[in-house]
C-alpha positions, -999 to +999 in steps of 0.1 A: +049-224+141+034-190+147+067-177+161+084-186+128+057-169+107+062-137+128+099-134+120+107-100+106+120-096+071+128-059+075+147-059+108+166-082+131+189-111+121+169-127+093+176-101+066+213-103+074+213-141+074+196-142+040+221-117+027+250-138+040+236-169+023+233-149-009+270-139-007+280-175-001+258-187-030+273-160-053+308-170-045+300-207-052+285-198-086+315-177-095+345-197-080+335-233-073+352-259-095+335-275-125+343-304-148+357-278-173+367-249-151+387-230-177+359-228-202+334-219-175+355-190-163+366-177-196+334-183-216+304-190-194+308-162-169+313-134-195+284-148-215+262-149-184+272-113-176+263-102-211+229-120-210+222-104-176+230-069-189+209-075-220+179-088-200+181-061-174+183-034-200+154-049-219+134-050-187+141-014-180+131-004-216+099-024-214+088-011-180+101+025-182+096+034-219+071+010-235+047-006-210+050+021-183+027+004-158+038+029-131+034+067-132+069+073-118+102+055-126+114+026-105+146+032-085+178+021-102+186+001-071+157-023-079+170-030-113+204-038-099+190-064-075+169-079-103+200-080-125+219-099-098+191-125-096+192-129-134+230-133-132+226-161-106+201-179-128+224-175-159+254-189-139+233-218-127+223-228-163+260-226-173+271-247-144+245-274-151+259-275-187+296-275-177+295-298-146+288-335-146+290-340-109+254-344-095+262-332-060+278-300-074+248-294-096+226-297-066+247-272-046+246-248-075+208-249-075+208-241-038+233-213-044+212-197-071+181-199-049+201-182-021+212-153-044+177-148-058+163-149-023+189-123-011+181-100-040+144-103-033+150-096+004+170-064-005+141-052-028+117-059+001+139-037+024+135-008-001+097-010+000+091-028+033+061-045+016+064-078+034+074-073+070+071-109+081+075-145+069+037-148+071+032-119+048+056-131+021+039-165+021+005-149+018-009-168+047-041-155+064-038-138+098-054-155+128-078-125+133-097-131+100-134-138+101-160-145+075-183-116+067-213-138+073-201-144+109-202-107+119-227-100+147-260-083+136-269-047+144-276-039+181-309-022+189-295+009+207-259+018+196-239+041+219-236+076+205-219+108+217-191+132+209-164+123+217-175+087+217-149+077+242-166+100+268-198+079+268-184+045+261-181+019+288-164-013+275-179-046+287-158-070+307-159-096+279-147-073+252-122-090+228-086-080+231-081-077+193-102-066+163-111-088+133-105-086+096-130-096+070-130-097+032-161-088+011-171-075-024-184-040-026-202-037-059-200-007-081-238-003-083-238+034-093-203+035-110-200+002-127-164+000-116-152-036-114-135-033-080-118-062-063-129-074-029-124-049+000-108-058+033-123-044+065-109-040+099-134-041+128-122-030+162-129-049+194-158-024+203-176-035+171-182-069+188-198-054+219-236-052+227-246-025+227-222-014+201-208+021+197-216+041+165-180+040+152-165+064+127-152+051+093-118+054+077-116+044+040-080+035+031-066+030-004-035+011-015-009+022-041-004+012-077+007-015-082-011-028-052-042-044-036-062-039-004-042-066+014-011-043+012-024-023+041-026-054+063+009-066+052+033-038+047+009-012+062+006-031+095-030-019+097-045-044+121-015-041+145-018-003+145-055-003+151-054-030+178-027-010+196-048+022+194-080+003+206-061-012+235-055+024+248-091+035+242-113+008+257-116-011+224-125+019+203-110+025+169-124+035+135-139+009+113-114+007+085-126-001+049-097-008+026-114-004-007-100-012-042-094+019-063-075+004-092-095-026-103-064-048-108-028-051-095-013-029-122-044-008-132-042+030-130-076+045-136-064+077-120-091+077-092-115+098-113-145+093-136-131+090-171-127+065-200-105+045-177-134+038-152-156+056-128-135+053-097-146+086-082-182+076-082-173+042-068-155+058-038-179+087-033-212+068-037-209+030-039-185+025-010-203+048+015-237+034+005-226-002+010-209+005+043-239+023+058-263-005+047-241-035+057-222-023+088-234-006+119-214+027+119-219+064+124-234+077+091-225+114+098-199+125+071-181+144+098-170+111+113-157+098+079-122+101+066-102+088+036-065+081+033-041+062+012-005+056+002+012+067-030-016+064-057-040+060-028-027+092-012-033+111-044-067+096-045-075+107-010-068+143-019-089+139-051-119+127-029-114+155-004-114+182-031-140+167-055-163+153-028-156+173+004-192+166+017-185+129+017-149+129+029-141+162+048-109+146+063-080+131+045-046+115+051-023+118+021+007+095+025+033+101-002+007+110-028+015+126-062+011+162-070-017+153-094-032+121-109-009+110-137-001+082-162+035+096-164+029+130-178+001+155-182-003+151-220-006+113-218-030+115-188-053+140-205-053+121-238-060+086-224-085+097-197-103+125-215-096+122-252-073+152-251-097+176-234-076+194-208-105+213-194-121+180-182-089+171-164-087+206-148-122+203-136-113+174-113-076+179-107-070+188-070-044+215-077-067+233-101-096+229-077-077+243-047-065+273-068-101+281-078-121+277-046-119+275-008-123+244+014-129+258+049-145+226+062-117+202+051-088+191+071-059+168+063-024+157+068+002+153+041+030+129+049+062+124+029+094+104+034+125+126+041+144+106+015+116+104-011+132+126-038+105+118-063+074+126-043+085+150-015+087+181-036+052+176-050+039+169-015+052+203-003+035+220-032+002+202-024+005+213+012+010+250+002-020+248-022-042+232+004-033+258+030-040+286+005-074+270-002-084+274+034-079+238+045-068+229+081-038+210+069-004+199+082+028+187+064+048+159+081+081+143+071+091+109+084+124+090+080+125+069+049+118+069+012+088+059-009+080+028+012+058+011+037+082+021+065+069+057+060+033+048+053+028+025+083+045+050+105+024+078+090-008+061+098+003+052+134+015+088+140-017+105+127-042+080+140-047+101+171-054+132+151-078+113+128-097+098+158-100+133+173-112+148+141-137+120+136-152+125+171-139+093+186-116+107+213-110+142+227 
């Protein structure tokens, strides 16, 4: 069954097949005969369309104007696909009311499911959040391991810079790394983080074990640590890198920086939660005490996508001694709840000076960061985030950082973020002392 679970939902024949089924399902719902065809066409279809428009408009108002769970507006295309799904469900209800034939009602149910699935598949193509069938079903990957099953520390870990120059992989080294899930408590911060997910490369399971560098990765908002292993293709990217370097790759800790799927605590210490202290103190302290890694901050880096990209820059500017290296993938120009006034009011009770004291753009304008290096990645079609990414790059360069700006094909999606990590992993590994 594994071959079926590995089917791609973002390329190949499956997305086209699902789209074709959606078209067929839509045609059935619109054109297939019913017991009272005239009333269905002249009353039910227009009423279903009106209900769809009303529901979609209400959803837009709630999400974009009232609730505002996301700092930036959702693309109009997403609401169009959601509207088509709603239209299919409305037509299904009408058909069940207007048609007494059981077999046609059953076909109508299947047709509505096909349209909803096609709409969902199209939304997934925009974000590339679920690359395979396994991902969309939420099934565990075969490389997962319980944290309690990790091997204990080795007495004499291999050290050196670059680490690859002194590392000799044993003959029995695993071909792939392992992924484990574990809570990292907010001892100093009190931040209620969800469980972290950790990638451990093949070399971590050797004896003696090399003192590996650490990459802390952060997901977007909405999001969770598992996003990096689904849409971000983290394990595959790291395994591919390790295969070329004798099993060596960074230990990757995907920490939670939001506290919930839709939470937006701005990745700073404020009334919304002490996320900055969690990432700067709690996470490093836990990793150094529970995993055998290189404790030298020069071998540590932080990165993230969207909200997590913004957060990585926040850590690099507010805590450069902890994270001197960062990877900002489609991050915002500054942490935000939608606009500066709302952000300052909800996080700092209206005190703009407190926000300026931790805002990366203000910090980079006020001081220099000669020991900090980073890469800022944006999608070439990301009209919402790319202009801000360019301004962040110029500010970082002016602040003395060793920084690069990279554009990759795509929009604000995992197609850019997974490719960005893959592209910059070699640079990160060099910067962290893993390879030369």
